[in-house]
C-alpha positions, 0 to 999 in steps of 0.5 A: 154737286161737283167732284172734290179731292182734298186732304193732307200729304207728305208735301204739306204735313209732317209724319207726326200729323199724318199719323194722327189723321190716318185711318186703319183699314178696319176703321174705314167703313165706319169712318166713311159712313159717319162722315157721310151722315154727319156731313150730309153727303151722298158720295165719299171715298177715303184714301189713307196711306203712309203719305196721305189722308185724302177725301174724294167725293161728289159733294155740295158746296162747302162740303170740304169744310164740313169734312175738315170739321169732322176729321178734326173732331174724329182725330182730335186735331185742332181745325186751325192746325189742319187748315195750315196743311189742307189742300182742296181741288175741285172739278177738273183739278180734282180729276187731275189730282186723282189721276196723278196720285194713282199714277205715282206722280204725286208720291214721295218716290216718283212713280212708285206703283203701290199707290194704285193698289191703295187707291183701288182699296179705297174704292173697294172700301167705299163700295163696301160702305155704300158711299160710292155713287155714279159720280165717284164710280166714273172718277175712279174708273177713269183714274184707273184707266189713266194709271194703266195708260201711264204704266204701259206707255211711259218708262215710269214703271220700267224700274219700279220703286216704292217706299220699300225700295227706298228703304233698301236703297238706304240700307245699301248706302249704310252697309258695304254688303247686305249679304253680311247684314242680318235683317229683321222685318217687323210686320208681314204686310204688303209693304214688308213683302215688297221690302223682303223681295227687294232685299233678296234681289240686292243680296240679303242673305239672312231675313227674319220675320216677326208678326203678331200673327205667326201664320202670316210671318210663316207664309211670307217667310216661305215665299222669300226664304226667311225665318219666321219668329213669334212676336214674343221673340221680338227683342231676341230678333232685335239682338240678332239683326243689324237692320230692322224694317218695321211696318205694321198696322198698329196704332201704337209703337211696337218697338219701345226704347226699353226693347232697343236698350236691351237689344243693344246691351246684348249686342255689345252696342254693335250699331243698329239701323232702324227704318220705320215705314209705318204710319202711325209710327211703329218705333218710339221716336225717343229711340233715336236718342240712343247711342249706336242707333240710326233711326229713319222714318218715311220722311227721311226716305225723301232724301233717298235718290235712286239711279233711275230718277232722271228716267222717271222724271222724263217719263213723268213729263210724258205722263203729265201730257197723257193725264192732261188729255185724259182730264180733257176727255173726262170733262167732255164725257161729264158734259155729255153725261150731264146733257144726256141726263138733262135731255132724258129729264126733259123727254120724261117731262114732255111725255108726262105733260102729253099724257096728262093733257090726253088724260084730262081730255079723256076724263072730260069725255067720260064726264060728258057721258062718252062711251068708255071704250071709245074714249079709251081708244081715242086716248090711246090713239092720241097718246101714241101719235103725240109720243111718236110724232117727233121720232117718226118725222126724224126717222123719215128724214134720215131715211130720205137723206140716205144716211143708213148708219144714222138710221140704224143708230136712231132705230136702235135708240127707239128699240126697233130694227131698221127693216120694220121701222122703214117698212112699217112707216109707209103703212102707218103714215095715216096713224103717225101724222101730227094729230088734230 
């Protein structure tokens, strides 16, 4: 069983294909359990965002193809179509990929911080689904530590960016002043909360928020100083706004061609900027064909270059070095862990063999009429001697060499204090020698 990271992202697949492969937060637990059951897997986590759907697992050989087949069937995507955009990393490269993703080095907007939170959510969902085991636990904890180090020791987070910030950057290129452009946010989730904060920082004066659950819109409106509106007034809000940013969790478009046409008519065809940062898309793609409408999706935001690009590029190079060292240390820890598991297994097998040997001797003595108490006493004596022979010899040699620190650590492994181990060794020397 080895670590694997595989899936599709904005570099390999179009937004249309990514939205077909995406999972809603509500469906992740059932998807994890179904994929594990149908694929015969033990450990699995799914990271599903606007820009990627990725599987992380400690999986047997051939598991990637098994999951590809499962995703194909679950999402109705032909296997050959997925294979054209699919990537797969294993071993150290899987660890490197996870750390790069969490650090924002593989994001559409280099260094954006939101992905770390999304990866933590993927981890939490796998825990909730019961599909996270020891291997993935180590991978995710190592990944979170790497991302934290990158953020704290490089400048990649000095000018935080996100898809939301890119949307605001695009708006600044369209409007002379955001203070004169009413903005409508459709959806009151984390992404639009970031957009709202960025808009306020850039001088936006009028913010409207529409959400299916009015209470969430009201909560965000209170936080950012906006106006919450019920879902039934979406078309009215489209009429008032010059700029619309939509990001909901809907699996179907929430803004239709008919709604935009109605808004444009009431606006007297005043131009309308629509930015759809949801996957699956919130705005019917056919809206782009209407006059006086400018529609952008998350893929279009790739062309938005912000002022701190060069700084982040330099920071990214530094981050790659940090991650390379993290991967090396993770691999070393994995080897130690595997060796420790093998040693423990060998130690248990050795102890069981010694116990089985002494048990056979004891049973033979009992069958030959030996006194049960004497047989059991001899059994105990021989078993304790054989189990403790190697540790006792090792501890005596360390004590004779004057390696006090090693003696202390060795004694701790045995679960005894140093004074008792050292003092008791002289008194029990006749009991802990190599038994005959």
